C-alpha positions in Angstrom: 124.7 100.6 121.7 123.1 97.1 121.7 123.6 95.5 118.3 120.3 93.8 117.5 119.8 91.4 114.5 117.7 94.1 112.8 120.3 96.8 113.3 123.0 94.4 112.1 121.1 93.5 109.0 120.1 97.1 108.4 123.6 98.3 108.7 125.1 95.6 106.6 122.5 96.1 103.9 124.5 99.0 102.5 128.0 97.5 102.8 128.2 96.6 99.2 126.8 99.8 97.7 128.5 100.8 94.4 127.4 104.4 94.1 129.8 106.8 92.4 132.5 108.0 94.7 132.6 111.6 95.8 135.4 113.8 94.3 136.7 117.1 95.7 134.8 119.4 98.1 134.2 121.9 95.3 132.5 119.2 93.4 130.6 118.0 96.5 129.3 121.6 96.9 127.6 121.4 93.5 126.2 117.8 93.3 122.5 117.0 93.9 121.3 115.8 97.2 120.7 112.3 95.7 124.4 112.2 94.6 125.4 113.3 98.1 123.4 110.4 99.7 124.9 107.9 97.2 128.4 109.2 98.1 127.6 108.7 101.8 126.6 105.1 101.1 129.8 104.5 99.1 132.4 106.3 101.2 131.1 106.2 104.7 129.1 102.9 104.8 130.6 100.8 102.0 134.3 101.9 102.5 133.8 102.6 106.2 135.7 105.9 106.1 134.8 107.3 109.5 137.2 110.2 109.0 134.8 111.6 106.4 131.7 111.5 108.6 132.0 115.2 109.5 131.9 116.1 105.8 128.5 114.3 105.4 126.7 114.3 108.8 125.8 117.3 111.1 126.7 116.9 114.7 123.1 116.9 115.9 121.9 114.5 113.2 118.4 113.3 114.1 117.9 109.6 114.0 114.4 108.0 113.9 115.6 104.5 114.1 115.3 103.6 117.8 118.2 101.1 117.7 120.8 103.8 116.7 122.1 106.6 118.9 121.3 110.2 118.1 123.7 112.5 116.5 127.0 112.0 114.6 128.1 109.7 117.4 125.5 107.1 116.4 126.8 106.9 112.8 130.4 106.6 114.1 129.4 103.8 116.3 127.6 102.0 113.5 130.5 102.3 111.1 132.9 101.1 113.8 130.7 98.0 114.2 130.8 97.5 110.4 134.6 97.5 110.5 134.4 94.2 112.6 132.6 92.5 109.7 134.1 90.9 106.6 134.5 93.3 103.7 132.1 93.1 100.8 133.1 90.8 97.9 135.0 92.4 95.0 132.6 93.6 92.3 129.5 92.9 94.4 126.2 94.3 93.1 124.9 97.4 94.8 121.7 96.7 96.8 120.3 100.1 95.9 117.5 99.5 93.4 115.9 102.9 93.3 116.7 106.5 94.5 114.1 109.3 94.5 114.7 112.9 95.3 112.5 115.9 96.0 114.1 119.0 97.4 115.8 118.3 100.7 114.5 114.7 100.8 116.1 111.6 99.3 114.6 108.1 99.4 116.5 104.9 98.6 115.0 101.5 98.0 117.3 98.5 98.7 117.3 94.8 98.1 119.6 93.1 100.6 120.8 89.6 100.9 123.1 89.0 103.9 124.0 85.9 105.9 121.1 83.9 104.5 118.6 86.8 105.1 116.7 88.6 102.4 115.5 92.1 103.3 113.7 95.0 101.6 114.8 98.4 103.0 113.7 102.0 102.6 116.0 104.8 103.8 114.7 108.4 103.9 117.2 111.2 104.4 116.7 114.9 104.9 119.6 117.3 103.9 120.4 120.9 104.4 123.2 122.7 102.6 124.5 119.3 101.3 124.7 117.8 104.8 122.6 114.9 106.1 120.5 116.2 109.1 117.8 113.6 109.6 117.1 109.9 108.8 114.1 107.5 108.8 113.9 103.9 107.7 112.0 100.6 107.6 113.4 97.0 107.2 111.2 94.1 106.2 112.3 90.4 106.0 111.3 88.8 102.7 110.4 85.2 101.8 112.3 83.2 99.3 111.4 84.8 95.9 113.6 82.7 93.7 112.0 81.8 90.4 109.3 84.5 90.7 108.8 86.9 87.7 107.6 89.7 90.0 109.4 90.1 93.3 109.3 92.6 96.2 111.9 94.9 94.7 112.3 94.2 90.9 110.5 96.0 88.1 111.0 99.5 86.8 114.0 101.3 88.3 114.7 104.2 86.0 112.8 107.5 86.6 111.0 109.0 83.7 112.0 112.7 84.1 109.7 113.7 81.3 106.8 113.0 83.7 105.8 115.9 86.0 106.5 115.1 89.6 103.6 117.4 90.7 101.2 115.5 88.5 102.4 112.1 89.8 102.1 113.2 93.4 98.6 114.6 92.7 97.4 111.2 91.4 98.7 109.4 94.5 97.3 112.1 96.8 93.9 111.8 95.2 94.1 108.0 95.4 94.8 108.1 99.1 92.2 110.8 99.8 89.6 108.4 98.3 91.0 105.5 100.4 90.9 107.4 103.7 87.4 108.8 102.9 86.2 105.2 102.1 85.3 106.2 98.6 85.9 104.4 95.3 89.6 104.5 94.4 89.8 101.9 91.6 89.7 104.6 89.0 93.3 105.5 89.9 94.6 102.0 89.3 95.7 101.0 85.8 94.1 97.7 84.6 97.6 96.3 83.9 99.3 97.6 87.0 102.1 95.5 88.5 101.9 94.7 92.3 105.1 93.9 94.2 103.7 93.7 97.7 103.2 90.1 98.7 100.7 91.0 101.3 98.4 92.5 98.6 98.7 89.2 96.7 97.8 87.3 99.8 94.8 89.4 100.6 93.3 88.4 97.2 91.4 91.7 96.9 93.9 94.0 95.1 95.5 97.2 96.3 92.4 99.3 96.9 90.7 96.6 99.0 93.9 95.9 100.9 94.5 99.5 101.9 90.8 100.1 102.6 90.7 97.6 105.5 88.9 99.5 108.3 91.4 98.5 111.0 94.4 100.0 109.2 93.7 103.6 110.5 96.2 105.1 107.9 98.0 108.3 108.8 100.2 109.8 106.0 103.2 111.9 106.9 105.0 112.7 103.6 104.6 112.3 99.8 107.9 112.7 97.9 108.0 112.6 94.1 110.5 112.6 91.3 109.2 112.2 87.7 106.8 109.3 87.6 107.8 107.9 91.1 106.0 108.8 94.3 107.0 107.7 97.8 104.4 107.7 100.6 105.6 107.6 104.2 102.8 106.5 106.5 101.7 104.4 109.5 98.9 101.9 109.8 97.5 99.4 112.3 97.2 95.6 112.2 96.5 93.1 114.9 96.8 95.8 117.6 100.3 96.8 116.4 101.3 100.1 114.7 103.6 99.8 111.6 105.9 102.2 109.7 104.8 101.9 106.0 106.7 103.1 103.0 105.2 102.7 99.5 106.6 103.5 96.2 104.2 104.2 93.3 105.0 104.5 89.6 102.4 106.7 87.8 101.8 106.5 84.1 99.1 108.4 82.2 97.5 109.5 85.4 97.2 105.9 86.7 99.1 103.9 89.3 101.1 101.5 87.1 103.4 99.8 89.7 103.6 99.5 93.5 106.2 98.4 96.0 106.2 98.6 99.8 108.2 98.1 103.0 106.7 97.8 106.4 108.1 97.4 109.9 106.3 97.1 113.2 107.0 99.9 115.7 108.5 98.5 118.9 106.1 98.6 121.9 108.3 100.9 123.9 108.4 103.5 121.1 105.9 106.2 120.4 104.8 106.1 116.7 105.5 109.8 116.2 109.2 109.2 117.3 109.7 107.2 114.1 108.3 109.9 111.9 
């Protein structure tokens, strides 16, 4: 496998995860899919325990990152590469900022600083019977955000489980239905909503206007919700390029109250559908 800068940074982004360690197999059989994924980060990636990979990853693991080999072999190769890097510093803060689960899907949102690079990352995993069977991701370099009150990844992190995921998902689905139909969508945005996407700031027109740009040609693949958080996996076009686009919405009182995103250009040699 060719180790590219993006792959190296993407792999290293989870070196310092501090998720709770897995316990016995009996315990592992009863924990949630989210806990299972966090244990994968901790034990396989953070602690580089390649011997535990068969307990987490199916043999025919499907990988949608074109820089990583398919199957369990791709994970083994990645972890062996990580073993050549310096270990994470003792007591380092976990880069995992948010984790969202719906059924067999688990999404993690990470803030990564590595070798002078600052990255925002979204990982999406699909599980079956407690085993990871499929993976998608996007990695976006970030500018220097030191001193800013609102950054690309800060803000609300705890999920409000008193909120109904079905309702949160409906709000976002209706919002995007209006966007795609070129209809008014401002009614779904709270007047005090917090925007974390620097591109939206740069556009000067707010989230609705930014997403409504005619050249975007949005195609939505998945909506995943837990409590008041909703993740949208989609693609869009810009300057004759197709991008993978992950958005995280926080919904409060039937309005979009907060918004984050991670985007990554799809390589020219890759068909967009292969990354979804």
